[in-house]
C-alpha positions, 0 to 999 in steps of 0.5 A, a space after each residue: 180222661 175219657 168216657 164212651 165215644 158215643 157220649 162225646 163229639 167227634 167234631 167241634 166247631 171252634 169259631 169264629 163268631 158272626 161267620 155262620 155258626 147259627 146256620 151250621 147249627 140249623 143244618 146239623 140239627 135237621 140232618 139225620 146223620 148228625 147229632 147236635 146238642 139242644 144248646 149251641 155254645 156249651 162252653 165246656 172247654 173254656 168257661 165250664 171245665 170245672 163242671 167235669 166230663 160227666 156233665 159235658 157228656 150228658 149233652 150227647 147222651 141222646 145220640 143214637 146212630 148218627 155218624 157225626 156228633 158235633 159241638 158248636 161253640 165259637 169261642 174255643 178258637 180264641 183259647 189255646 187252653 180250650 183247644 188243648 183240652 179238646 185234644 186231650 179229651 177227644 183226641 180223634 175229633 175233627 176241628 171245623 172253622 168258619 172265617 169271615 173277612 175281618 172288617 166284615 166280621 167286626 161290623 157284624 159283631 158290632 151290629 149284633 152288640 147293638 141288638 142288646 144294648 140298652 143305649 147305642 154305643 157312641 162309636 166303634 172306637 169307644 165300644 172297642 175300648 170296653 169290648 176289645 174282642 169286637 176287633 181282636 176276634 177278627 185277628 185270626 193269625 194267632 188263633 190259627 197258629 194255635 189250632 195248627 200247633 194243637 191239631 194235625 192240619 188234615 183234621 182241620 176244615 176251614 171254610 169262608 163265610 163269603 162262600 156261604 153267602 155266594 152259594 149256600 148249596 156249594 158251601 153245604 156240600 163242601 162242609 158235608 164232605 168234610 164231615 163225611 155225610 151227604 148234603 141235606 135236601 133242604 138248607 137253612 135260611 138266613 139265621 141271625 140276620 142283620 138288623 136291630 130288633 123291634 123291641 131292643 130292651 126286651 131282647 136285652 132283658 131276655 139275654 140277661 135272663 138267659 145268662 143267669 140261667 146258664 150260670 144256674 145250670 139251666 142250659 137246656 132250657 136256654 137252648 129250647 128258648 133260643 130256638 123258639 119262634 117267639 125269640 126269633 120274632 123278638 130278635 128280628 127287625 128291619 132297622 140297620 145297626 149303626 156303622 159310620 164311615 168313621 167306624 169303617 175307617 177305624 176297623 180298616 186301620 186296626 185290621 189292615 194286615 189281618 186278612 193276609 196274615 191269616 191267608 198266609 198261614 192257611 195257604 202254608 198249611 194247605 187249608 186254602 189255595 188261590 182259587 178257593 179264597 173269596 175275592 173279599 179277602 183279596 181286595 184292599 180295604 179301601 171300601 167300607 
């Protein structure tokens, strides 16, 4: 099951969400040595597998001389089946992963959900009942185990979102070194920054239309619209999303062991070492 390598990625970003994937997309989109499709999150290896490899490869048809061709989709990390399909379809590809301290990722995910909510959730506890992934996607141990069972550790690059916040230049240099390219002269600014939108109902409606367009096979239009300045202005805002002490306590109770479990796996695989682990992952969860 293969097509010419020019029409398939040689790097796949598999997750997680709320850890810098949009920043990565902007970095790749502006880099002369990287080809990235006009749409982030194609979802071929999980949601759209039945559409076939020809459909998937069409997103990479415009690649020319770029040394790196990358798909960025933050859901693949949580699907063993998707990971195995990637391995089967593009056996020589490398896997890129960004991780974020679990409670901070849950807080960001919960805040992002509030951007599109027609009515604000009552609490993280009630929201997690209906959307378990807000907590579950911060438990990295099982997904990391799956990645390391499907792919060789030397083909996997794991980076921490906290390092991106601390020094975008050093972070970009490390990611580019993994990709085998030089860092760009200019780096993207903050992407999908926190804060509730000025017009939440309008943003929610736009998202619903985008989801309908994806189902109708209009992914390229979705990509163009998402990257427009109009949508960026709609999504921006200065009001903070709700995050109470009750929310923080609940998140910490659910994710108490998640950081160490993930770090143990990464350290054993040689993908993290003591000096490379951000402080945020090492402190106890005594703060919100």
